[in-house]
N, C-alpha and C positions, 0 to 999 in steps of 0.2 A: 545850658538847662540839658539836663538829659531826658531823654522822651518821657520818660516814671518820675523827673520830674515836676515837667508839667502836667500829667495827668492830676499828677495827685491835687495841684493848686484847683485846677478846672474840677474834679472834686469835695473842694472844698469850699469852692463858693463859687462853684460852675458863670465862670467869669468870659465874656467878651475876647477878653486881652488874653487868656487861658488859647483861648482857641485860634484868637491870633497869632500868636509866639508859635500853636503847632502848623498852620500854615508856613512859617518858615520854618521852621524843622522836616514839614511837608519838600519843599523846593530845593530847601538841603540831601533833603535824601536825592532826590530827583534826581538835579548837578554831579550828587557822586555816585552815578548810574545802577541804585537801589529800587527792584523793580514789587510789584505790589504781595507778592507772596513773600519780603523781604522783608516790609513794610507792617502786613500785617504779623508777618513774627516775632516781632519787633512789637507792635502791639499787644501782641496777647502776652508776652515777658511780664512787659514794665504793668498792665492789669493785676498780674500775678501776683506784682511783688508788690502795687500800692494797694492791695484789697486784703494779701493776708492779714494783717490784724481785725478785719474789720467785722463783727457783728454779723448776721445774718443779711435783718432791711437794707444796714445799711452798702453789704455786698448786696444786692439784688438792686436799692438805688444805682448801686456805683454802674453794675451792668450797665442801668440804661441807658450808664453817661458814659463811660467806656464807648457805644458804640455812636453817641454823636458824638463822640472825638474823633472818632475814625472817620464818618463822614469827611468830616470838614477834611479830617489831614488827603482824604482824597481826594 
């Protein structure tokens, strides 16, 4: 799954499983040589993609969730 797919799953159900998948993805990024700046750029792009159709309140909540997700990634 892509980063955006995993993030969207987390927005939907806030499940630990999505955070676990995020940690696996993070390991893969590190193995591929991506640094923090690239991971943050991927994260920002995924947030934009996954929140584009949300209403204002949902977007605000998703922003908080996205931050938690990013912290788990890092």
